[in-house]
C-alpha positions, 0 to 999 in steps of 0.5 A, a space after each residue: 156364609 151369608 153375605 151382606 147382599 143376601 141378608 139385605 134381600 132376605 130382610 127386604 122380602 120379609 118386610 114386604 111379606 109383612 105388609 103386602 099379600 104374596 100376589 101383590 103387583 109391584 112397580 119397582 123404581 129402577 131397572 130390572 135387578 137381582 133384588 126385583 128378581 128375588 121378590 118375584 120368586 117370592 110370588 110378587 108380580 114385579 114391573 121395573 122402570 126402564 132406566 129413564 132419568 126419574 128426576 124428569 122422565 117419570 110421567 109414564 109411571 104415574 098411573 101404573 095400577 100397581 098395588 105398591 111402589 117399591 124403591 130400593 136404594 134409588 132415591 139417593 141417586 136422584 136429584 129430586 125424588 120429591 117429584 115422583 114421590 108426590 105425583 105417583 098414583 098409588 096407595 102404598 110404598 116400600 122404600 129403602 135408602 142407605 143411611 149417611 155414615 159419619 165415618 164414610 164419605 158420600 159415595 161418588 163414582 167418578 166414572 159413571 154419572 148414574 152411580 153417585 149419591 146426591 143424597 145420603 139421608 139421615 133417617 129424619 131427612 128421609 122421613 121428612 121427604 116422605 111426609 112432604 110428598 104425601 106419605 105416612 110412614 106406618 112401619 120402619 126398620 133399620 139394620 147394620 150391614 156387617 161384612 164378616 170377611 173384612 177386618 179393621 175400624 170401618 168394618 167394626 163400625 159397620 157391624 154396629 152402625 145401622 146402614 139401611 133404613 126401610 119404610 112401609 108408607 101409605 098415601 095420606 
């Protein structure tokens, strides 16, 4: 059975392949993870950040020479994603965020300061952040993320409500 994580990885890979050549170099904002490893198996050269606080300690990544910056579910964990988005020197960006759900509270891990959502974006809010930080959205997609193994009202709502939003942008 396909899991929500597998579906998300496949959608991300397919979206990247739609916009980037197979051998493109990517700077993935975020520590090495299973999604960046999955993209590497698809032929991309992936470099990750090292776990710095990218709100304040992002200057080492402004001039990486990567073909594309990727940011998969990281901006909601940052207090000020505008800073790195507006200053990073790259012509292409693929980013995804979980969308704010009206039937679920903001995610907030009380035991881990790094594992909190400071922003739960609506699509228009994320679009505006990208526009104001110098990016033009060229393509986007939204999708639901049902978990077929669970039953109840929230799982039903997750089946029909888009949960993720991904964009391909170019620098203006």
